[in-house]
BALOBA-1460 file (C-alpha; in Angstrom, 3 decimals):
// residues 378
<rec num="1" residu="p" x="-11.555" y="38.614" z="-72.137"/>
<rec num="2" residu="g" x="-10.283" y="39.221" z="-68.639"/>
<rec num="3" residu="w" x="-7.521" y="36.563" z="-68.734"/>
<rec num="4" residu="d" x="-4.121" y="38.092" z="-69.393"/>
<rec num="5" residu="s" x="-1.762" y="36.137" z="-71.667"/>
<rec num="6" residu="n" x="0.916" y="36.383" z="-68.950"/>
<rec num="7" residu="w" x="-1.209" y="34.552" z="-66.390"/>
<rec num="8" residu="v" x="-0.876" y="30.857" z="-65.509"/>
<rec num="9" residu="c" x="-2.351" y="28.731" z="-62.730"/>
<rec num="10" residu="e" x="-1.421" y="25.578" z="-60.856"/>
<rec num="11" residu="t" x="-4.828" y="23.920" z="-61.355"/>
<rec num="12" residu="v" x="-8.015" y="24.691" z="-63.308"/>
<rec num="13" residu="k" x="-11.337" y="22.900" z="-62.780"/>
<rec num="14" residu="a" x="-14.791" y="23.042" z="-64.370"/>
<rec num="15" residu="f" x="-17.641" y="23.182" z="-61.844"/>
<rec num="16" residu="k" x="-21.291" y="24.256" z="-62.181"/>
<rec num="17" residu="g" x="-20.609" y="25.960" z="-65.511"/>
<rec num="18" residu="f" x="-17.591" y="27.920" z="-64.234"/>
<rec num="19" residu="l" x="-13.905" y="27.492" z="-64.947"/>
<rec num="20" residu="i" x="-12.025" y="27.958" z="-61.671"/>
<rec num="21" residu="a" x="-8.267" y="28.583" z="-61.467"/>
<rec num="22" residu="f" x="-6.200" y="28.038" z="-58.329"/>
<rec num="23" residu="n" x="-2.741" y="29.244" z="-57.272"/>
<rec num="24" residu="m" x="-2.240" y="32.027" z="-59.796"/>
<rec num="25" residu="t" x="0.971" y="33.429" z="-61.270"/>
<rec num="26" residu="e" x="0.216" y="36.796" z="-62.820"/>
<rec num="27" residu="t" x="2.869" y="38.574" z="-64.878"/>
<rec num="28" residu="g" x="5.637" y="36.672" z="-63.096"/>
<rec num="29" residu="t" x="4.299" y="37.122" z="-59.550"/>
<rec num="30" residu="n" x="2.939" y="34.082" z="-57.735"/>
<rec num="31" residu="y" x="-0.263" y="34.372" z="-55.689"/>
<rec num="32" residu="p" x="-0.428" y="30.879" z="-54.128"/>
<rec num="33" residu="y" x="-3.696" y="31.542" z="-52.250"/>
<rec num="34" residu="r" x="-5.596" y="33.166" z="-55.113"/>
<rec num="35" residu="v" x="-8.723" y="31.696" z="-56.708"/>
<rec num="36" residu="r" x="-10.114" y="33.120" z="-59.965"/>
<rec num="37" residu="w" x="-13.348" y="32.048" z="-61.650"/>
<rec num="38" residu="s" x="-14.875" y="32.775" z="-65.035"/>
<rec num="39" residu="d" x="-18.373" y="33.866" z="-65.914"/>
<rec num="40" residu="q" x="-20.889" y="31.007" z="-65.866"/>
<rec num="41" residu="a" x="-21.130" y="29.276" z="-69.213"/>
<rec num="42" residu="p" x="-24.456" y="28.435" z="-70.882"/>
<rec num="43" residu="p" x="-25.341" y="24.715" z="-71.130"/>
<rec num="44" residu="g" x="-23.072" y="23.139" z="-73.730"/>
<rec num="45" residu="g" x="-21.091" y="26.363" z="-74.147"/>
<rec num="46" residu="l" x="-17.895" y="27.974" z="-72.870"/>
<rec num="47" residu="p" x="-17.402" y="30.891" z="-70.475"/>
<rec num="48" residu="t" x="-17.061" y="34.200" z="-72.290"/>
<rec num="49" residu="s" x="-15.264" y="36.296" z="-69.674"/>
<rec num="50" residu="w" x="-12.777" y="36.214" z="-66.780"/>
<rec num="51" residu="d" x="-13.113" y="39.933" z="-66.091"/>
<rec num="52" residu="a" x="-13.547" y="40.259" z="-62.318"/>
<rec num="53" residu="l" x="-14.194" y="44.009" z="-62.672"/>
<rec num="54" residu="d" x="-17.134" y="43.656" z="-65.069"/>
<rec num="55" residu="p" x="-20.385" y="43.959" z="-63.033"/>
<rec num="56" residu="t" x="-22.425" y="42.372" z="-65.841"/>
<rec num="57" residu="v" x="-20.756" y="38.938" z="-65.462"/>
<rec num="58" residu="l" x="-20.208" y="36.519" z="-62.565"/>
<rec num="59" residu="a" x="-16.417" y="36.311" z="-62.972"/>
<rec num="60" residu="g" x="-14.398" y="37.134" z="-59.885"/>
<rec num="61" residu="q" x="-11.431" y="36.387" z="-57.660"/>
<rec num="62" residu="q" x="-10.637" y="35.836" z="-54.003"/>
<rec num="63" residu="d" x="-7.432" y="35.469" z="-52.031"/>
<rec num="64" residu="l" x="-8.038" y="32.904" z="-49.318"/>
<rec num="65" residu="g" x="-6.865" y="34.467" z="-46.085"/>
<rec num="66" residu="n" x="-5.612" y="32.591" z="-43.029"/>
<rec num="67" residu="t" x="-4.636" y="29.663" z="-45.250"/>
<rec num="68" residu="s" x="-1.851" y="27.267" z="-44.300"/>
<rec num="69" residu="g" x="-0.020" y="26.017" z="-47.375"/>
<rec num="70" residu="f" x="-0.317" y="26.761" z="-51.084"/>
<rec num="71" residu="l" x="-3.383" y="25.786" z="-53.131"/>
<rec num="72" residu="l" x="-2.692" y="22.467" z="-54.877"/>
<rec num="73" residu="n" x="-5.872" y="20.939" z="-56.306"/>
<rec num="74" residu="a" x="-9.670" y="20.827" z="-56.208"/>
<rec num="75" residu="l" x="-12.183" y="18.057" z="-56.869"/>
<rec num="76" residu="p" x="-15.998" y="18.021" z="-56.852"/>
<rec num="77" residu="i" x="-17.755" y="16.120" z="-54.096"/>
<rec num="78" residu="r" x="-21.511" y="16.148" z="-53.638"/>
<rec num="79" residu="d" x="-22.604" y="19.770" z="-54.157"/>
<rec num="80" residu="i" x="-19.297" y="21.463" z="-53.377"/>
<rec num="81" residu="l" x="-15.763" y="21.736" z="-54.667"/>
<rec num="82" residu="a" x="-13.208" y="20.361" z="-52.197"/>
<rec num="83" residu="v" x="-10.172" y="22.666" z="-52.309"/>
<rec num="84" residu="y" x="-6.896" y="21.122" z="-51.149"/>
<rec num="85" residu="t" x="-3.927" y="23.098" z="-49.853"/>
<rec num="86" residu="e" x="-0.672" y="21.672" z="-48.561"/>
<rec num="87" residu="n" x="-2.011" y="21.599" z="-44.988"/>
<rec num="88" residu="e" x="-5.773" y="22.209" z="-45.109"/>
<rec num="89" residu="l" x="-8.998" y="21.172" z="-46.804"/>
<rec num="90" residu="r" x="-11.606" y="23.809" z="-47.642"/>
<rec num="91" residu="g" x="-15.062" y="23.731" z="-49.164"/>
<rec num="92" residu="m" x="-16.122" y="25.970" z="-52.061"/>
<rec num="93" residu="q" x="-19.903" y="26.220" z="-52.394"/>
<rec num="94" residu="y" x="-21.895" y="28.080" z="-55.043"/>
<rec num="95" residu="i" x="-24.320" y="30.497" z="-53.358"/>
<rec num="96" residu="a" x="-24.929" y="33.011" z="-56.209"/>
<rec num="97" residu="g" x="-25.853" y="36.545" z="-55.181"/>
<rec num="98" residu="e" x="-23.223" y="39.163" z="-54.457"/>
<rec num="99" residu="f" x="-20.458" y="36.822" z="-53.269"/>
<rec num="100" residu="i" x="-21.011" y="33.974" z="-55.815"/>
<rec num="101" residu="w" x="-19.007" y="31.471" z="-53.739"/>
<rec num="102" residu="r" x="-18.760" y="30.578" z="-50.073"/>
<rec num="103" residu="f" x="-15.385" y="29.335" z="-48.781"/>
<rec num="104" residu="y" x="-15.230" y="27.462" z="-45.469"/>
<rec num="105" residu="n" x="-12.972" y="25.089" z="-43.534"/>
<rec num="106" residu="i" x="-13.462" y="21.334" z="-43.630"/>
<rec num="107" residu="s" x="-10.155" y="20.529" z="-41.915"/>
<rec num="108" residu="r" x="-7.373" y="22.787" z="-40.641"/>
<rec num="109" residu="t" x="-4.932" y="19.903" z="-40.227"/>
<rec num="110" residu="a" x="-5.390" y="17.564" z="-43.230"/>
<rec num="111" residu="g" x="-3.897" y="18.824" z="-46.469"/>
<rec num="112" residu="l" x="-2.564" y="17.236" z="-49.645"/>
<rec num="113" residu="l" x="0.901" y="15.686" z="-49.973"/>
<rec num="114" residu="a" x="1.092" y="16.245" z="-53.724"/>
<rec num="115" residu="k" x="-1.095" y="17.789" z="-56.414"/>
<rec num="116" residu="r" x="-2.276" y="14.454" z="-57.876"/>
<rec num="117" residu="a" x="-2.561" y="12.553" z="-54.583"/>
<rec num="118" residu="v" x="-6.381" y="12.561" z="-54.484"/>
<rec num="119" residu="s" x="-9.048" y="10.451" z="-56.229"/>
<rec num="120" residu="a" x="-12.850" y="10.199" z="-56.118"/>
<rec num="121" residu="i" x="-14.671" y="6.945" z="-55.282"/>
<rec num="122" residu="k" x="-18.387" y="6.498" z="-54.623"/>
<rec num="123" residu="g" x="-19.111" y="10.005" z="-53.357"/>
<rec num="124" residu="r" x="-15.912" y="10.266" z="-51.334"/>
<rec num="125" residu="h" x="-12.328" y="11.408" z="-51.830"/>
<rec num="126" residu="v" x="-9.296" y="9.316" z="-50.954"/>
<rec num="127" residu="f" x="-6.212" y="11.469" z="-50.468"/>
<rec num="128" residu="v" x="-2.687" y="11.322" z="-49.117"/>
<rec num="129" residu="s" x="-1.747" y="13.946" z="-46.547"/>
<rec num="130" residu="n" x="1.670" y="14.645" z="-45.081"/>
<rec num="131" residu="q" x="1.523" y="11.695" z="-42.680"/>
<rec num="132" residu="d" x="-1.677" y="9.772" z="-43.384"/>
<rec num="133" residu="v" x="-4.073" y="8.333" z="-45.972"/>
<rec num="134" residu="l" x="-7.555" y="9.753" z="-45.470"/>
<rec num="135" residu="v" x="-11.084" y="9.650" z="-46.835"/>
<rec num="136" residu="t" x="-13.617" y="12.488" z="-46.758"/>
<rec num="137" residu="d" x="-17.258" y="12.896" z="-47.730"/>
<rec num="138" residu="g" x="-16.953" y="16.675" z="-47.789"/>
<rec num="139" residu="q" x="-17.981" y="16.989" z="-44.149"/>
<rec num="140" residu="s" x="-15.912" y="14.634" z="-42.010"/>
<rec num="141" residu="i" x="-12.486" y="13.043" z="-42.433"/>
<rec num="142" residu="e" x="-11.201" y="9.673" z="-41.242"/>
<rec num="143" residu="t" x="-8.056" y="7.644" z="-41.684"/>
<rec num="144" residu="i" x="-8.239" y="4.414" z="-43.684"/>
<rec num="145" residu="i" x="-4.740" y="3.021" z="-43.296"/>
<rec num="146" residu="d" x="-3.377" y="0.942" z="-40.441"/>
<rec num="147" residu="r" x="-0.313" y="2.003" z="-38.518"/>
<rec num="148" residu="k" x="2.020" y="-0.601" z="-40.013"/>
<rec num="149" residu="n" x="1.317" y="0.311" z="-43.647"/>
<rec num="150" residu="r" x="1.312" y="4.042" z="-42.895"/>
<rec num="151" residu="e" x="4.721" y="3.889" z="-41.244"/>
<rec num="152" residu="w" x="6.084" y="1.683" z="-44.034"/>
<rec num="153" residu="m" x="4.941" y="4.028" z="-46.809"/>
<rec num="154" residu="f" x="6.263" y="7.232" z="-45.264"/>
<rec num="155" residu="r" x="9.585" y="5.568" z="-44.405"/>
<rec num="156" residu="q" x="9.899" y="4.467" z="-48.040"/>
<rec num="157" residu="l" x="8.797" y="7.814" z="-49.548"/>
<rec num="158" residu="d" x="11.587" y="9.810" z="-51.172"/>
<rec num="159" residu="t" x="12.014" y="13.118" z="-49.345"/>
<rec num="160" residu="v" x="13.034" y="15.012" z="-52.507"/>
<rec num="161" residu="n" x="10.651" y="13.661" z="-55.148"/>
<rec num="162" residu="f" x="7.582" y="13.074" z="-52.953"/>
<rec num="163" residu="r" x="5.622" y="15.577" z="-55.091"/>
<rec num="164" residu="m" x="5.535" y="12.898" z="-57.820"/>
<rec num="165" residu="t" x="3.072" y="10.888" z="-55.686"/>
<rec num="166" residu="f" x="-0.323" y="10.283" z="-57.295"/>
<rec num="167" residu="t" x="-3.413" y="8.160" z="-56.722"/>
<rec num="168" residu="v" x="-5.507" y="6.330" z="-59.297"/>
<rec num="169" residu="v" x="-8.714" y="4.280" z="-59.047"/>
<rec num="170" residu="h" x="-8.824" y="0.738" z="-60.452"/>
<rec num="171" residu="p" x="-12.617" y="0.291" z="-60.573"/>
<rec num="172" residu="l" x="-12.602" y="-3.275" z="-61.894"/>
<rec num="173" residu="f" x="-10.960" y="-4.485" z="-58.663"/>
<rec num="174" residu="n" x="-12.351" y="-1.842" z="-56.246"/>
<rec num="175" residu="e" x="-8.838" y="-0.555" z="-55.623"/>
<rec num="176" residu="v" x="-7.078" y="2.750" z="-55.116"/>
<rec num="177" residu="w" x="-3.378" y="2.732" z="-56.009"/>
<rec num="178" residu="i" x="-1.116" y="5.167" z="-54.136"/>
<rec num="179" residu="c" x="1.878" y="5.449" z="-56.466"/>
<rec num="180" residu="f" x="5.017" y="7.025" z="-55.000"/>
<rec num="181" residu="p" x="8.815" y="7.168" z="-55.400"/>
<rec num="182" residu="s" x="10.815" y="5.219" z="-52.856"/>
<rec num="183" residu="q" x="14.073" y="6.529" z="-51.393"/>
<rec num="184" residu="g" x="16.477" y="7.513" z="-54.176"/>
<rec num="185" residu="s" x="13.985" y="7.096" z="-57.030"/>
<rec num="186" residu="p" x="13.121" y="10.093" z="-59.279"/>
<rec num="187" residu="y" x="9.901" y="8.380" z="-60.413"/>
<rec num="188" residu="c" x="7.056" y="6.451" z="-58.836"/>
<rec num="189" residu="n" x="8.277" y="2.874" z="-58.507"/>
<rec num="190" residu="l" x="5.988" y="1.500" z="-55.772"/>
<rec num="191" residu="a" x="2.230" y="1.429" z="-55.249"/>
<rec num="192" residu="l" x="0.444" y="0.864" z="-51.965"/>
<rec num="193" residu="v" x="-2.920" y="-0.595" z="-52.990"/>
<rec num="194" residu="w" x="-6.124" y="-0.249" z="-50.961"/>
<rec num="195" residu="d" x="-9.077" y="-2.574" z="-51.646"/>
<rec num="196" residu="w" x="-11.992" y="-0.500" z="-50.374"/>
<rec num="197" residu="e" x="-14.444" y="-3.437" z="-50.397"/>
<rec num="198" residu="r" x="-12.289" y="-5.706" z="-48.229"/>
<rec num="199" residu="g" x="-10.372" y="-3.006" z="-46.371"/>
<rec num="200" residu="t" x="-7.049" y="-4.680" z="-47.200"/>
<rec num="201" residu="w" x="-3.669" y="-3.332" z="-48.312"/>
<rec num="202" residu="g" x="-0.986" y="-4.650" z="-50.648"/>
<rec num="203" residu="v" x="2.175" y="-3.485" z="-52.408"/>
<rec num="204" residu="r" x="2.869" y="-3.463" z="-56.163"/>
<rec num="205" residu="d" x="6.038" y="-2.706" z="-58.108"/>
<rec num="206" residu="l" x="5.622" y="-0.120" z="-60.866"/>
<rec num="207" residu="p" x="7.401" y="0.021" z="-64.235"/>
<rec num="208" residu="e" x="10.620" y="1.978" z="-64.456"/>
<rec num="209" residu="g" x="9.980" y="5.680" z="-64.926"/>
<rec num="210" residu="c" x="6.256" y="5.495" z="-64.088"/>
<rec num="211" residu="l" x="4.701" y="8.954" z="-64.346"/>
<rec num="212" residu="t" x="0.950" y="8.456" z="-64.308"/>
<rec num="213" residu="a" x="-1.877" y="5.962" z="-64.582"/>
<rec num="214" residu="g" x="-5.513" y="5.926" z="-65.587"/>
<rec num="215" residu="a" x="-8.523" y="3.660" z="-66.037"/>
<rec num="216" residu="v" x="-9.600" y="3.160" z="-69.660"/>
<rec num="217" residu="i" x="-12.165" y="1.100" z="-71.551"/>
<rec num="218" residu="d" x="-11.015" y="-2.422" z="-72.345"/>
<rec num="219" residu="i" x="-10.847" y="-2.698" z="-76.157"/>
<rec num="220" residu="a" x="-9.270" y="-6.153" z="-76.286"/>
<rec num="221" residu="g" x="-12.160" y="-7.528" z="-78.324"/>
<rec num="222" residu="l" x="-12.372" y="-4.647" z="-80.806"/>
<rec num="223" residu="t" x="-12.608" y="-5.733" z="-84.444"/>
<rec num="224" residu="t" x="-11.579" y="-3.353" z="-87.222"/>
<rec num="225" residu="f" x="-12.767" y="-3.716" z="-90.802"/>
<rec num="226" residu="t" x="-11.747" y="-1.942" z="-93.986"/>
<rec num="227" residu="w" x="-14.109" y="-1.504" z="-96.925"/>
<rec num="228" residu="d" x="-12.309" y="-4.327" z="-98.755"/>
<rec num="229" residu="s" x="-12.289" y="-6.733" z="-95.790"/>
<rec num="230" residu="l" x="-15.980" y="-6.494" z="-94.846"/>
<rec num="231" residu="p" x="-17.343" y="-10.057" z="-94.571"/>
<rec num="232" residu="f" x="-20.831" y="-8.895" z="-95.626"/>
<rec num="233" residu="t" x="-22.449" y="-6.920" z="-98.374"/>
<rec num="234" residu="w" x="-23.856" y="-3.499" z="-97.537"/>
<rec num="235" residu="n" x="-27.460" y="-4.743" z="-97.757"/>
<rec num="236" residu="t" x="-26.920" y="-7.820" z="-95.571"/>
<rec num="237" residu="w" x="-24.690" y="-6.352" z="-92.853"/>
<rec num="238" residu="a" x="-26.908" y="-6.455" z="-89.742"/>
<rec num="239" residu="r" x="-24.846" y="-4.035" z="-87.668"/>
<rec num="240" residu="t" x="-25.260" y="-0.472" z="-86.514"/>
<rec num="241" residu="w" x="-22.973" y="2.105" z="-88.040"/>
<rec num="242" residu="d" x="-19.955" y="2.715" z="-85.736"/>
<rec num="243" residu="q" x="-21.018" y="-0.232" z="-83.548"/>
<rec num="244" residu="r" x="-18.582" y="-1.037" z="-80.727"/>
<rec num="245" residu="d" x="-17.545" y="-4.578" z="-79.925"/>
<rec num="246" residu="y" x="-15.941" y="-4.029" z="-76.544"/>
<rec num="247" residu="n" x="-17.670" y="-4.221" z="-73.189"/>
<rec num="248" residu="q" x="-17.936" y="-0.716" z="-71.752"/>
<rec num="249" residu="t" x="-18.375" y="-2.118" z="-68.229"/>
<rec num="250" residu="q" x="-14.852" y="-3.565" z="-68.309"/>
<rec num="251" residu="t" x="-12.062" y="-1.108" z="-67.522"/>
<rec num="252" residu="a" x="-8.316" y="-1.629" z="-67.550"/>
<rec num="253" residu="l" x="-5.589" y="0.292" z="-65.743"/>
<rec num="254" residu="l" x="-2.848" y="1.763" z="-67.943"/>
<rec num="255" residu="l" x="0.518" y="2.935" z="-66.610"/>
<rec num="256" residu="t" x="2.724" y="5.324" z="-68.553"/>
<rec num="257" residu="g" x="6.465" y="5.661" z="-68.186"/>
<rec num="258" residu="d" x="9.389" y="7.905" z="-69.073"/>
<rec num="259" residu="a" x="11.898" y="5.098" z="-69.610"/>
<rec num="260" residu="p" x="11.823" y="4.711" z="-73.432"/>
<rec num="261" residu="d" x="12.266" y="1.419" z="-75.203"/>
<rec num="262" residu="a" x="12.635" y="0.781" z="-78.940"/>
<rec num="263" residu="n" x="9.091" y="2.076" z="-79.487"/>
<rec num="264" residu="g" x="9.430" y="5.216" z="-77.353"/>
<rec num="265" residu="a" x="7.878" y="5.924" z="-73.964"/>
<rec num="266" residu="p" x="5.897" y="2.770" z="-73.116"/>
<rec num="267" residu="f" x="2.354" y="2.127" z="-71.964"/>
<rec num="268" residu="y" x="1.730" y="-0.798" z="-69.614"/>
<rec num="269" residu="r" x="-1.613" y="-2.502" z="-69.147"/>
<rec num="270" residu="t" x="-2.133" y="-4.110" z="-65.753"/>
<rec num="271" residu="e" x="-3.758" y="-7.436" z="-64.872"/>
<rec num="272" residu="v" x="-2.763" y="-9.150" z="-68.137"/>
<rec num="273" residu="g" x="-0.804" y="-12.377" z="-67.647"/>
<rec num="274" residu="n" x="1.803" y="-13.009" z="-64.957"/>
<rec num="275" residu="l" x="4.845" y="-11.343" z="-66.515"/>
<rec num="276" residu="y" x="6.176" y="-7.892" z="-65.719"/>
<rec num="277" residu="h" x="7.197" y="-6.219" z="-69.004"/>
<rec num="278" residu="g" x="8.072" y="-9.659" z="-70.325"/>
<rec num="279" residu="q" x="9.994" y="-10.699" z="-67.204"/>
<rec num="280" residu="t" x="9.034" y="-12.871" z="-64.253"/>
<rec num="281" residu="r" x="8.725" y="-11.073" z="-60.914"/>
<rec num="282" residu="r" x="8.053" y="-12.220" z="-57.379"/>
<rec num="283" residu="a" x="4.425" y="-12.168" z="-56.232"/>
<rec num="284" residu="r" x="4.310" y="-12.413" z="-52.442"/>
<rec num="285" residu="v" x="1.858" y="-12.107" z="-49.570"/>
<rec num="286" residu="e" x="2.896" y="-12.466" z="-45.932"/>
<rec num="287" residu="k" x="1.630" y="-12.147" z="-42.393"/>
<rec num="288" residu="l" x="4.208" y="-11.284" z="-39.753"/>
<rec num="289" residu="g" x="4.179" y="-11.004" z="-35.975"/>
<rec num="290" residu="m" x="1.049" y="-13.054" z="-35.250"/>
<rec num="291" residu="r" x="0.092" y="-13.030" z="-31.585"/>
<rec num="292" residu="l" x="-1.592" y="-16.396" z="-31.111"/>
<rec num="293" residu="a" x="-1.265" y="-16.985" z="-27.351"/>
<rec num="294" residu="d" x="-0.543" y="-13.717" z="-25.582"/>
<rec num="295" residu="e" x="3.215" y="-13.694" z="-24.928"/>
<rec num="296" residu="n" x="3.608" y="-17.479" z="-24.843"/>
<rec num="297" residu="i" x="5.907" y="-19.458" z="-27.104"/>
<rec num="298" residu="v" x="3.985" y="-21.411" z="-29.756"/>
<rec num="299" residu="t" x="4.957" y="-24.187" z="-32.140"/>
<rec num="300" residu="v" x="3.355" y="-24.103" z="-35.582"/>
<rec num="301" residu="q" x="2.743" y="-27.685" z="-36.717"/>
<rec num="302" residu="e" x="0.635" y="-27.328" z="-39.872"/>
<rec num="303" residu="v" x="-0.320" y="-24.649" z="-42.408"/>
<rec num="304" residu="w" x="-3.539" y="-25.221" z="-44.390"/>
<rec num="305" residu="p" x="-3.680" y="-22.818" z="-47.365"/>
<rec num="306" residu="r" x="-7.050" y="-22.234" z="-49.062"/>
<rec num="307" residu="a" x="-5.832" y="-21.657" z="-52.587"/>
<rec num="308" residu="t" x="-6.451" y="-22.361" z="-56.259"/>
<rec num="309" residu="g" x="-4.308" y="-22.228" z="-59.384"/>
<rec num="310" residu="g" x="-0.665" y="-23.142" z="-59.898"/>
<rec num="311" residu="k" x="2.129" y="-24.075" z="-57.524"/>
<rec num="312" residu="f" x="3.618" y="-21.584" z="-55.064"/>
<rec num="313" residu="n" x="6.020" y="-21.516" z="-52.123"/>
<rec num="314" residu="v" x="4.970" y="-21.579" z="-48.459"/>
<rec num="315" residu="y" x="7.287" y="-20.179" z="-45.797"/>
<rec num="316" residu="v" x="6.970" y="-20.506" z="-42.017"/>
<rec num="317" residu="g" x="9.069" y="-18.548" z="-39.538"/>
<rec num="318" residu="y" x="8.925" y="-16.565" z="-36.320"/>
<rec num="319" residu="q" x="9.846" y="-13.342" z="-34.539"/>
<rec num="320" residu="m" x="10.894" y="-13.146" z="-30.915"/>
<rec num="321" residu="a" x="9.895" y="-9.462" z="-30.530"/>
<rec num="322" residu="p" x="7.262" y="-7.260" z="-32.198"/>
<rec num="323" residu="n" x="8.708" y="-5.805" z="-35.417"/>
<rec num="324" residu="g" x="11.882" y="-7.806" z="-34.810"/>
<rec num="325" residu="p" x="13.818" y="-9.730" z="-37.484"/>
<rec num="326" residu="v" x="12.118" y="-12.755" z="-39.019"/>
<rec num="327" residu="t" x="13.769" y="-16.166" z="-38.915"/>
<rec num="328" residu="w" x="12.375" y="-18.291" z="-41.732"/>
<rec num="329" residu="k" x="12.657" y="-22.021" z="-40.978"/>
<rec num="330" residu="v" x="10.438" y="-23.757" z="-43.584"/>
<rec num="331" residu="n" x="10.184" y="-23.408" z="-47.361"/>
<rec num="332" residu="r" x="7.820" y="-25.848" z="-49.120"/>
<rec num="333" residu="v" x="6.320" y="-25.965" z="-52.616"/>
<rec num="334" residu="f" x="2.516" y="-26.200" z="-52.405"/>
<rec num="335" residu="d" x="0.311" y="-27.456" z="-55.229"/>
<rec num="336" residu="p" x="-3.380" y="-26.566" z="-54.691"/>
<rec num="337" residu="e" x="-4.409" y="-29.377" z="-57.029"/>
<rec num="338" residu="t" x="-2.827" y="-32.154" z="-54.953"/>
<rec num="339" residu="d" x="-1.767" y="-30.771" z="-51.553"/>
<rec num="340" residu="r" x="-3.905" y="-29.943" z="-48.532"/>
<rec num="341" residu="k" x="-1.391" y="-28.798" z="-45.924"/>
<rec num="342" residu="v" x="2.257" y="-28.072" z="-45.151"/>
<rec num="343" residu="t" x="3.611" y="-29.980" z="-42.160"/>
<rec num="344" residu="c" x="6.276" y="-28.227" z="-40.134"/>
<rec num="345" residu="r" x="7.651" y="-27.619" z="-36.645"/>
<rec num="346" residu="v" x="8.539" y="-23.973" z="-36.093"/>
<rec num="347" residu="t" x="8.772" y="-22.597" z="-32.550"/>
<rec num="348" residu="g" x="8.805" y="-18.918" z="-31.599"/>
<rec num="349" residu="r" x="6.886" y="-16.151" z="-29.863"/>
<rec num="350" residu="y" x="5.312" y="-14.510" z="-32.943"/>
<rec num="351" residu="p" x="4.745" y="-16.902" z="-35.877"/>
<rec num="352" residu="c" x="5.086" y="-15.642" z="-39.464"/>
<rec num="353" residu="v" x="3.879" y="-17.132" z="-42.759"/>
<rec num="354" residu="a" x="4.458" y="-16.119" z="-46.364"/>
<rec num="355" residu="f" x="3.372" y="-17.313" z="-49.792"/>
<rec num="356" residu="d" x="5.130" y="-16.428" z="-53.037"/>
<rec num="357" residu="t" x="6.227" y="-17.457" z="-56.508"/>
<rec num="358" residu="t" x="8.617" y="-16.185" z="-59.153"/>
<rec num="359" residu="e" x="7.238" y="-18.357" z="-61.949"/>
<rec num="360" residu="d" x="4.909" y="-17.511" z="-64.834"/>
<rec num="361" residu="t" x="1.908" y="-19.069" z="-63.135"/>
<rec num="362" residu="g" x="-1.360" y="-17.828" z="-61.716"/>
<rec num="363" residu="w" x="-2.590" y="-18.657" z="-58.212"/>
<rec num="364" residu="r" x="-5.061" y="-17.223" z="-55.740"/>
<rec num="365" residu="l" x="-4.921" y="-17.437" z="-51.937"/>
<rec num="366" residu="q" x="-8.276" y="-17.039" z="-50.184"/>
<rec num="367" residu="g" x="-6.866" y="-17.588" z="-46.705"/>
<rec num="368" residu="y" x="-5.145" y="-20.132" z="-44.489"/>
<rec num="369" residu="q" x="-5.403" y="-21.882" z="-41.123"/>
<rec num="370" residu="l" x="-2.682" y="-22.785" z="-38.662"/>
<rec num="371" residu="k" x="-2.424" y="-25.752" z="-36.318"/>
<rec num="372" residu="y" x="-0.182" y="-24.913" z="-33.379"/>
<rec num="373" residu="a" x="0.647" y="-25.887" z="-29.787"/>
<rec num="374" residu="v" x="1.167" y="-23.433" z="-26.937"/>
<rec num="375" residu="g" x="4.391" y="-23.756" z="-24.960"/>
<rec num="376" residu="g" x="5.788" y="-21.878" z="-22.002"/>
<rec num="377" residu="n" x="6.370" y="-18.169" z="-21.453"/>
<rec num="378" residu="r" x="10.097" y="-17.813" z="-21.877"/>
């Protein structure tokens, strides 16, 4: 009782035994700043009422005044619920008593780019705002992205379909994927990936029509028996009923799409093999605009990759101005099993190196060293 059949909300969350609805539409009228909450449910049970006028229950509502931007999402953090609007971040704290909840400002300037652009990791939230990628512990907020990657992502982001942006945690690799549509794409087709252990960033292509992603238990080793195929008799089978064979500590990242194949809308599992939906794709890492000797011209003479696995390509080039065009001068195939270095002679103000492959082969680059000579300032 208390919830009209003509009501809908943008987001609903369960927190401390309550169901909490945000951004209400009631009988066709939108109340973008309205929060409604149910009565508190008993342990293991469901709330029995949404009636804000019943004094015998804890159900209620509040319109958040002086709020910039519509309510988009909410996510628990520590002992509060972090409430995200388009331009602000607020805290929602259970205080019981007459008011039930306390609402307060965490940030008046950092809101949420899109409803699903926030994820929880290790007691913090990572979220995408209108012009930044931020992390909060429920009290303070700080940026986690460098200027180059921030500018690249927001230049790429489609200005019409940016609300499709979402984040997902890949716990096996300590990564957060920021999935977004690039210019002209109706779906998320690129992911900017943050490794929170190393503090590094990378870019991944996403399958055509990618809509969402999620971490699931890896069931690759699951064995299924029928009654007729059991390899044991009932009395000798030394297994627990409904025993699971997979490792629950191993999680995989699944991507879902809206570009149907012969089997319907596909699911894609990441980190399996080197092919991309059965096709080879380019895997590339590069470092541009290195400032090795102030503004002096340098000549790169050797590149020493620290790598394992199969063969890959090594490129050496230069830029004459920061963020200027790259002139690639060297392209060599490097085999970690037999090669130690790439010898070259590339002269410029800001050296650049890149490593890539388009083959069905696995390789890992731990780092590299350069041997170079400093020239004049011209």
